[in-house]
N, C-alpha and C positions, 0 to 999 in steps of 0.2 A: 806292550810288546816291543815298540820301537826302543824304549829305554833299555830293556833287557838286551836287545841286539847291540845297542851302542856300547853297553858296559861289558857284554860277554858273560853276564851272570844275572840272576834275578835281582831287581832293585830292592833296597832295604830302607825302610822308615821314611818313605817319601810322603811329604805333606802336599806338595803341589809342583807343577811345572812352573818355574819362575821366569824363564826366558826361552824364546824360540828363535831359530835362525830365520832368514827371510822366506824360506819355503814352508815354514811352520813346524819343522822338526824340533823336538826339545833339545836345548843345549845346556840348560842349568835347571836343577831341581832343588827345592827347599827340603831339608831333611830334619827329622826329629833329633834332639840332642842326645838321645840314648837309642841305640840300635835294639831290635827285638831280643837279641841274646843278652842284653844288659850292658853292653859295652858303651861307655861314654863316647860321644861323637861330636867334637867341637866344630866340624865343618858344616855350617848352616846351609851354604849354597855350594852344591857339588856339580861339577861339570860332567855332562854325559856324552857330549859329542867328541868322538875320537879325533876328528879333523881339527877341531878347535884346540883340544888338549895337545895335539902334536905341534900346532903352530905356537902355542904358548911355551911348550918345551924348547922350541928353537930360540925364543926370546930369552928364556932362562939361561940357556947355554951361551948366550952372547955376553954375559956378565952384567946384564941390566939390573939384576937384583942388588948386586953390590953397589952399583952406581946410585940406585934409588935409596938404599940404606944410608949411604954417605950423605946424600942430599938432605935426608931427615935430620942429620946432626948439624947442618949448616943453614937450613931455611926454617925459621920459626913458624912462618905461616903454613908451610907445607906440613910440618910436624903437627901443628894444631888441627889442621883439616884431617890428617890421617888419624889422630887421636879421636876426633869426632866420629870418623868412620868406625873405629874400634868400639866406641861406646854405643853407637847405633846398632852394630852387629850383636853386641852382648845383650842389649835390651830386647831386640827382636827374638833372639834365641831363648832368652829367659821367659818370654811370653809363651813359648811352647811348652815350657816345663823346666823346673830347677834341677840341675844335675851337679851335685856338690863337687865331684871330682874335676869338673872343668869350669867351676865358678870363677869368673874374672879372666878366663883364658879365651882369647879369640881364636884365630887361625891365621895362617899366612905370615906370621911374624908381627902382626899388629899388636901394640901401637908404636913400637920403637924400631923395628927393622922390617925388611922384606925377605921372607923365607920361602914363599910360594906364590908365584904369579897366578896360578890356577885359581886359588882362593880369591885373590883380589879382582881378577877378571870376572869370576862368577858373581861376586858381590856387586860389581858395577853393572853387569848385564841384568841382574835380577832387580836392582833398585833404580837403575837409570843413571844418567850423568849427574855429577855433582855430589854424590854421596861418598865415593872412595876415589880420591884424586889419583892415586897411583894405579888403581885398576883402570880408571879412565885413560891414563897415559898409555898403559899397555894395550888397551883396545885400539887406540889411535895408531899405535905402531903395528898392530896386526893387519890393518887395512881390511880389504875384502877377502877374508880367509875362506869364505864359502864358495868363491868362484871356482869354476872348473869342476863342479860337483853337482849332485842332484839338488843341493841346497840353492844353487844359482837360479833354479827355475821355480818360481812361486806356485806353479800349478801342480808341483809334485809334493803333495802333503799326505802324510800317512796318518 
């Protein structure tokens, strides 16, 4: 019920809740690579929290994605770590089932650019620090995005 309220629609193809905010509310779900209607769905980790999505949107509007994409062309170590994140993402999604239409395609622009911080943050929140370097950077820039909300109080769990 919480996820449907967060999304404003019934959730689709959820495998599990992969991350929760400090209060215990879901903020990232793991999804099947194909939706129930047959549509291929490359986004393995999908954000459900509207507050988090809004905070990430603000980061995107700042020009951060272009700066990160540029850094990928200049920093071989960062590019290699980002490629590893891409490969891990693909392997995990493939373990849920092969979908020919999205074979080899991650999400969020991986492995060569940054197209969507929502995907990268979702990946980092779901898997923890050290898996997606640019998702980790974005999370650090978000700070305590849950403050001044019901998420700030860990006793308010739905």
